[in-house]
MARLUMLUM-489421 format. One line per field, with one value per residue (C-alpha): residue in one letter; x, y, z. Coordinates in nm, 2 decimals. Example, Ala and Ser with C-alpha at 12.3 -4.5 7.8 and 13.67 -1.06 7.14 Angstrom:
BEGIN
res	(A | S)
east	(1.23 | 1.37)
north	(-0.45 | -0.11)
up	(0.78 | 0.71)
END
This chain:
BEGIN
res	(M | G | E | P | S | A | T | E | P | W | G | W | Q | L | D | G | H | H | L | N | L | N | Y | F | I | L | G | E | Q | V | V | M | T | P | S | F | W | G | S | E | P | A | V | A | T | T | G | E | Y | A | G | T | A | I | M | E | D | E | Q | R | Y | G | L | A | M | I | N | T | L | T | D | A | Q | K | D | K | A | V | L | E | T | I | K | T | G | N | N | I | M | T | Q | A | F | S | D | N | V | V | L | D | Y | A | G | I | S | V | S | E | F | S | S | A | Q | K | H | Q | L | M | R | L | A | G | I | Y | I | G | N | M | R | E | S | F | Q | G | V | R | M | D | E | I | E | K | H | L | D | E | T | W | F | A | W | I | G | G | S | D | E | D | S | T | F | Y | Y | R | I | Q | S | P | V | V | L | I | E | F | D | H | E | T | P | V | G | L | T | H | M | Y | P | R | G | V | P | Y | K | E | H | I | H | A | I | V | R | T | P | N | G | N | D | Y | G | K | D | L | L | R | Q | H | Y | L | A | H | P | H)
east	(11.99 | 12.09 | 12.27 | 12.15 | 12.00 | 11.76 | 11.58 | 11.64 | 11.48 | 11.70 | 11.65 | 11.79 | 11.71 | 11.79 | 11.72 | 11.72 | 11.51 | 11.31 | 11.36 | 11.31 | 11.30 | 11.26 | 11.30 | 11.23 | 11.31 | 11.21 | 11.24 | 11.00 | 10.84 | 10.95 | 10.79 | 10.91 | 10.73 | 10.73 | 10.85 | 10.86 | 10.94 | 10.95 | 11.09 | 11.12 | 11.13 | 10.96 | 11.11 | 11.48 | 11.51 | 11.88 | 12.21 | 12.33 | 11.99 | 11.78 | 11.45 | 11.44 | 11.10 | 10.99 | 10.65 | 10.48 | 10.30 | 10.17 | 10.02 | 9.89 | 9.73 | 9.59 | 9.40 | 9.30 | 9.15 | 8.95 | 8.82 | 8.69 | 8.43 | 8.07 | 7.95 | 7.77 | 8.08 | 8.30 | 8.06 | 8.17 | 8.53 | 8.61 | 8.66 | 8.74 | 8.71 | 8.99 | 9.33 | 9.46 | 9.75 | 9.93 | 9.71 | 9.93 | 9.87 | 10.12 | 10.48 | 10.75 | 10.64 | 10.32 | 10.43 | 10.12 | 9.85 | 9.51 | 9.35 | 8.98 | 8.86 | 8.74 | 8.60 | 8.42 | 8.43 | 8.59 | 8.32 | 8.11 | 8.34 | 8.28 | 8.52 | 8.71 | 8.74 | 8.88 | 9.12 | 9.24 | 9.29 | 9.49 | 9.70 | 9.76 | 9.86 | 10.09 | 10.30 | 10.39 | 10.42 | 10.62 | 10.92 | 10.96 | 11.13 | 10.89 | 10.85 | 10.74 | 10.52 | 10.29 | 10.24 | 10.16 | 9.93 | 9.75 | 9.71 | 9.57 | 9.33 | 9.21 | 9.10 | 8.97 | 8.63 | 8.75 | 8.96 | 8.87 | 8.98 | 8.97 | 9.06 | 9.12 | 9.16 | 9.07 | 9.08 | 9.20 | 9.54 | 9.68 | 9.52 | 9.69 | 9.55 | 9.61 | 9.47 | 9.47 | 9.43 | 9.35 | 9.26 | 9.35 | 9.67 | 9.80 | 9.80 | 9.91 | 9.91 | 10.00 | 10.03 | 10.11 | 10.28 | 10.33 | 10.68 | 10.97 | 11.27 | 11.13 | 10.94 | 11.11 | 10.93 | 10.60 | 10.37 | 10.40 | 10.12 | 9.98 | 10.03 | 10.19 | 10.31 | 10.69 | 10.67 | 10.55 | 10.53 | 10.41 | 10.42 | 10.33 | 10.25 | 10.14 | 9.86 | 9.83 | 10.13 | 10.47 | 10.51 | 10.72 | 10.58 | 10.58 | 10.83 | 10.88 | 11.16 | 10.97 | 10.67 | 10.92 | 11.06 | 10.72 | 10.61 | 10.94 | 11.14 | 11.51)
north	(14.65 | 14.91 | 15.22 | 15.49 | 15.75 | 16.07 | 15.95 | 15.58 | 15.29 | 15.14 | 14.94 | 14.75 | 14.44 | 14.35 | 13.98 | 13.75 | 13.50 | 13.73 | 14.05 | 14.12 | 14.48 | 14.57 | 14.94 | 15.03 | 15.40 | 15.57 | 15.94 | 16.05 | 15.73 | 15.50 | 15.16 | 15.00 | 14.68 | 14.39 | 14.45 | 14.15 | 14.15 | 13.87 | 13.72 | 13.41 | 13.48 | 13.81 | 13.92 | 13.87 | 13.75 | 13.69 | 13.81 | 14.15 | 14.25 | 14.12 | 14.30 | 14.39 | 14.34 | 14.35 | 14.46 | 14.56 | 14.86 | 14.65 | 14.40 | 14.68 | 14.89 | 14.59 | 14.49 | 14.85 | 14.85 | 14.52 | 14.63 | 14.96 | 14.77 | 14.72 | 14.36 | 14.40 | 14.51 | 14.21 | 13.97 | 14.08 | 14.15 | 13.83 | 13.55 | 13.29 | 13.33 | 13.05 | 13.07 | 12.72 | 12.78 | 13.01 | 13.25 | 13.49 | 13.47 | 13.68 | 13.61 | 13.41 | 13.19 | 13.38 | 13.66 | 13.66 | 13.57 | 13.67 | 13.75 | 13.83 | 14.10 | 13.96 | 14.10 | 14.44 | 14.73 | 15.03 | 15.23 | 15.11 | 15.25 | 15.57 | 15.86 | 15.76 | 15.40 | 15.51 | 15.74 | 15.42 | 15.22 | 15.48 | 15.49 | 15.11 | 15.15 | 15.44 | 15.22 | 15.00 | 15.30 | 15.50 | 15.28 | 15.50 | 15.85 | 16.11 | 16.28 | 15.95 | 15.85 | 16.14 | 16.05 | 15.69 | 15.77 | 16.02 | 15.74 | 15.51 | 15.76 | 15.84 | 15.47 | 15.43 | 15.35 | 15.07 | 14.92 | 14.60 | 14.49 | 14.13 | 13.93 | 13.57 | 13.48 | 13.62 | 13.99 | 13.96 | 14.09 | 13.74 | 13.63 | 13.51 | 13.66 | 13.75 | 14.07 | 14.21 | 14.56 | 14.54 | 14.79 | 14.86 | 15.05 | 14.86 | 14.51 | 14.46 | 14.14 | 14.07 | 13.69 | 13.51 | 13.18 | 12.83 | 12.77 | 12.67 | 12.72 | 12.68 | 12.37 | 12.24 | 12.49 | 12.53 | 12.27 | 12.21 | 12.35 | 12.58 | 12.95 | 13.17 | 13.51 | 13.45 | 13.39 | 13.70 | 13.77 | 14.07 | 14.20 | 14.51 | 14.47 | 14.73 | 14.57 | 14.73 | 14.94 | 14.79 | 14.52 | 14.22 | 14.01 | 14.32 | 14.38 | 14.74 | 14.80 | 14.65 | 14.89 | 15.18 | 15.11 | 15.06 | 15.41 | 15.60 | 15.56 | 15.53)
up	(4.49 | 4.24 | 4.29 | 4.54 | 4.33 | 4.35 | 4.02 | 3.95 | 4.14 | 4.40 | 4.75 | 5.03 | 5.24 | 5.59 | 5.64 | 5.95 | 6.11 | 6.34 | 6.14 | 5.78 | 5.64 | 5.27 | 5.12 | 4.77 | 4.68 | 4.35 | 4.37 | 4.65 | 4.65 | 4.96 | 5.03 | 5.35 | 5.31 | 5.36 | 5.72 | 5.96 | 6.34 | 6.58 | 6.89 | 7.10 | 7.39 | 7.39 | 7.73 | 7.81 | 8.17 | 8.21 | 8.07 | 7.96 | 7.83 | 8.11 | 8.12 | 7.75 | 7.61 | 7.24 | 7.10 | 7.41 | 7.25 | 6.97 | 7.23 | 7.46 | 7.19 | 7.04 | 7.34 | 7.39 | 7.04 | 7.08 | 7.42 | 7.29 | 7.09 | 7.18 | 7.23 | 6.90 | 6.74 | 6.89 | 6.76 | 6.41 | 6.48 | 6.67 | 6.42 | 6.69 | 7.07 | 7.13 | 6.98 | 6.90 | 6.66 | 6.44 | 6.24 | 6.07 | 5.68 | 5.51 | 5.65 | 5.47 | 5.17 | 5.12 | 4.88 | 4.66 | 4.90 | 4.83 | 5.16 | 5.18 | 5.43 | 5.75 | 6.08 | 6.12 | 5.88 | 6.04 | 5.87 | 6.18 | 6.43 | 6.63 | 6.59 | 6.90 | 6.79 | 6.46 | 6.64 | 6.85 | 6.53 | 6.37 | 6.70 | 6.67 | 6.30 | 6.39 | 6.61 | 6.31 | 6.06 | 6.31 | 6.24 | 5.92 | 5.92 | 6.02 | 5.71 | 5.55 | 5.84 | 5.78 | 5.41 | 5.51 | 5.78 | 5.56 | 5.30 | 5.57 | 5.71 | 5.35 | 5.32 | 5.67 | 5.57 | 5.37 | 5.63 | 5.83 | 6.17 | 6.27 | 6.59 | 6.71 | 7.07 | 7.41 | 7.52 | 7.87 | 7.97 | 7.99 | 7.67 | 7.36 | 7.04 | 6.67 | 6.50 | 6.16 | 6.02 | 5.62 | 5.39 | 5.02 | 5.13 | 5.44 | 5.59 | 5.95 | 6.13 | 6.50 | 6.62 | 6.94 | 6.80 | 6.91 | 7.07 | 6.85 | 7.06 | 7.42 | 7.37 | 7.68 | 7.86 | 7.69 | 7.53 | 7.15 | 6.94 | 7.20 | 7.12 | 7.41 | 7.47 | 7.45 | 7.06 | 6.86 | 6.48 | 6.32 | 5.97 | 5.77 | 5.40 | 5.12 | 4.92 | 4.56 | 4.62 | 4.51 | 4.78 | 4.70 | 4.41 | 4.21 | 3.93 | 4.02 | 3.77 | 3.49 | 3.57 | 3.59 | 3.23 | 3.09 | 3.22 | 3.16 | 2.83 | 2.87)
END
């Protein structure tokens, strides 16, 4: 979209069923959202890529995060202890969704818990080039006390679950989904670990649904 330029706005999109990446570039401003990843199954058991697994760190670090919380903190963070369906809120067809904060405020976390949350967020932000990662992580850390963490489901190793990290500058969702392509193996309507969706959005920061080019022209005469 547009011509690659050091001064003018341009971008690109990679679009697929379980992968959608959107890049917007304007000078030194880089927005890599919405970014969506998913898979069903989550682990290849046969064929050339047998043993390949997707999003293991996102699952493992998510579980580590919820299990660092005290019982009192879990009472706030956990919205539902049983996961009965799909919970992701900001994927396809929800471009301009207004999503209330939910769960527990990160301002109530200890320094170690805040560090764990930053490690979890860093898994997603780490998909950007290293020079941009630092800028993005600094931005997230600056708003850490305005960040909320929410959880649905169990917190055991074999649990299915959903979690959300939400602040004025980042929105991350991870969700174990119900089967679509493997309904011959798994019951319909019951979430399972072989179908994963995850998305990163940029609230208030040139995510899709914003007319970035119009904003640019309003701010900069041509």
